[in-house]
N, C-alpha and C positions, 0 to 999 in steps of 0.2 A: 649420503643417501637418505639417512633418517632425518637429517635436518631439512633437506629439500622436501621430503614427503610431509613433514610437519608444517613447513611453510605453506605448502599448497593446501593442506587440509584445513589449517586454522584460517588462512587467508580466504579460502572459499567459504568457510562458515561465517566469517565476518561480513562478507558481501551478502551471503544468503540470508543472514538474519534481517537485514534491511529489506531485502526482496520479499521475505516472508510477511513482514508487517504490511508492506505495501499491497501485497496480493490478498491478504486476509480482508483488508478494507474493500478492495475491488470485488472480491468474491461475495461479500455481503451485498454490495450494491447491485451486482448483476445476477449472481446466483440466487439471491433471495428477493430483492426488490425489483428485479428485472429491468434495471436501468443500466444501459450500456454507457457508462459515464466516461466519455472520451476526455473530459476535463479532470479526471482523477489525478493525473500528474501535476496539474496546476495547483492542487491543494498540497501536494508534496513540496512544490516550490514555495508556496505561501508559508508552510510550516518552517521551512529552512530560513526564509527571509525574516519571519517574526522572531525566530531564535537569534539570528544575527543581530537584529535591531535591539532586542532586550540585552544581549551580551555587550554590544559595543556602546550602547547609549546609557544603560542603567547598571551594567555590571552583573546582571542576573545570569548565572551559569546555566548551560543547556539542560542539565538534569533538574534544576529547580524550575526552569521554564516549562517543563512538562505539566506542572501544577496549574499553569495559566493556559497553556496551549490546548490541553486535552478538553476541558469543558467548553472553551471558547469555540473551537472548531466543531465540536459535537453540536453545539447550538446552531452554528452557521449551517451545517449540513441538514439538521432537522428542519430549520426554517425554509431552506431552499426546497426541500422535498415537499413540504406543506404548501408552499406558495406556487410552485411550478409543476411538480411531477404528480401530486395527488389529483389536481384538476385535470391534468393531461390523461391520467389513467382512467378517470371517470368518463372523460369525453371520447376515449378510444373505443373502437368497435370490438376489438379483440385483444388478447394478450400479445399476439404477434404485431398488431398495429401499434400497440403501446411501445413495444421494444423499438420499432423503427422511429416513432415520434420522439421517444426519449433520447435516442442517439442524436437526432437532429438538434434537439434542444441542448444537449450537452456540448455540441460543437459551438453553439452560440455562447454558452457559459464559458467555454475555453477561451474564446477571444475576449470576453468581458473581463475575466480574471487576469488574463495575460496583459491586457492593456492597462488595467488598474495598477498592476505591479510595475509596469514601465513608468507610469505617472508618479507613483509613490517613491520607488527606489532608483529609477533611471535604468539605462541600458548597460553601463559598465559592470563587469563581473565583480563580485564581492566575496570575501571570505574572512575567516578569523582562525586564531590558533587556540586550542584548548586541550590540555593534557597531552601535549605533543612530545613527551619525553619517551625514550625507548624502554621496553621491558623485555627481558630475556626468558625464553621458554625452551629448555632443553637444547640450547645452542642456537635456536632461531630467534630473530629480533623482530619485535612488533611495536608499533606505536601504542601507547597506553589508551589513547582515545578510541582506537579500534577494538581493543579488548573490552573496554567499557560499553561500547556500542553493541557488541555481541551479547554480553551479559544482559544489558537492558532490553534488547529485542527478544531474547528468550523469556525473560520475566514478564514482559508486556504481553507477548503472544500466549504464554501459558496461563496468565491471569485471565485473559479474555476468553480462552477456551473453557476454563473453569466456570466463568460467568455464564457462558452459553449452555453448559451442561447442568449446572447446579441451581440456577435461579429460575423463578417463574417467568420472567421476561425472556430469558434465554430459551426456555422451552417453547414459548410462544413464537420466537424467531425461527426455531427449528421446525415447528409445525407449519409456519408460513412458507418455509423453504420446501417442505415436502408436498403440500397441497394448500395453496392459499384459499381456495373456495371452501374446502372442508374445514380449514382452521376458522374461517369466518363463521361458518354454520355452528361451530362448537363454542362460539362466544369470543373468539379472539378479535380484538379491534384492529382489523387488518391494515387500515390506512395509517394508524398510529404505529403499528409494528414496522411497516415498511419505511416510514419516516425515521424510526429509530435505527433501522439498518443503514439507511443512507447517512444518517448522522454519525453512526459508529464508523462507517466507511471513510468519511471525511476526516474523522478524528484519527484513525489509524494511518491514513495517508499523511496527515500533518506530523504525527509522531515519527513516521518513517523519514520525512523531510528533516525533522529536528535531529535525528540520529545521523542522517546523511551529512548534515552541515558540520557535524563534529569531526568528520574524517578528512577535513581540509579540502573538500570538494568546492570548486569555485561556483558561486551561485549566479544564476542568470534567469531573467524572466521567461526565457524560452526553453528552459531545461526540462519542462514537465513531460513533453510528448514521449521522450525516450523511456521514462519510467512507466507511463501508461502502457506502452507496448510490452514492457517487461512484465507488468502486472497481468496483462491478458495472457501472455505465454505461460506464466506460472499457474494461473487459474485453470487453464486448459490442461496443463501438466498434472496438477493435483487432482482435478476432477471438479467440474462445474457445480457450485453449490456446496462443496465439501470443505469446511473451514480447516479441518485437520489436514486435508490433502493440499490446500493452498499453503499452509505453513511448511509442510514437508517439501512441497514442490519448490518453494523459495530457496530452501537450503540446497536442494539438488542443483537448481539452476545457478546458484552462486558458486558452487564447487566447479561446475562445468565451465562457467565463465572465467573463473580464476585460472583454471588449468590452461584454457585456450589463450588467455591474456599473457600468461607466463611464456607461452611459445611464440605467439604473434599478437601483440596488443590490439591491432586493428580488426581482428576477426571475431571478437567476442559476440557482437550483435549478429554476425553471420551465423555463428554457432547456435544462437538462440532461435533464429528463424528456421534453421534446419531441424531443430528439435520440434518446433511448432508444426512444421509441415509433416514431419514424420508421425507425430501424434494424431494429426487430423486424418492421415491416411491409414494408420495402423490401429490406433487405439483412441478414438475421439472422446471416449468417456473418461480418459485420464487414468491416473494411478488408482484412485479411489472413486467409487461411484457416489452419486449425490446422496 
């Protein structure tokens, strides 16, 4: 009984750690920058594929790949926001109009990224093996790469939260999340801060994909949409615009999903949707408020 409980608890946390990183990135993009980025999952896919490419072609381990992937994908996200979403925000008549326009633009971005991945890597699924030897924890057996994934996700999420709380840039991001108009009046360069949020969101998505690829998940150019939906559910669960809530919500959803999967593997997404509908009806503000 203890072994079974430990297996579910740690297994759920392993899944939840990746969900938390993915959701933190989406929370920044939509909760702060107000971009409903339907293409968020495609950057998870790109992060996973770039890690696979570095590992299989150059022998660069996934943990070392973080040093290359993090700044690269941050720059990609920052440039995308500057080129596409900043002009779109300026041209939109209202915040609500910008949200709708940004969602439509994100659909286009989704298909562009997805087709680029098909051209570069092809349609066959891919994967690799890294730290796939077992480790015993109080009688339960886990793959080492999954334990490393959990530790890495906690470290990355905690470090990013400290950055938001302690640095001047983090305070500007939190000010923009609370009231972008007031933040701009107080001297915050709002377009730059929103681009930073989108860049950080893309970076966190790519790092989530990097960790996801370590757990022997088969990689496919069309794998992103599933994780976009999970990110949306986690952000609603944690509280829109609340980074701490997104992090906590990711772990909660991971635990729920692992419990359901252990009972009936095909029902995990159904459980996620039921949680989503329940939150919309009962507590649309989520666990924590903005």
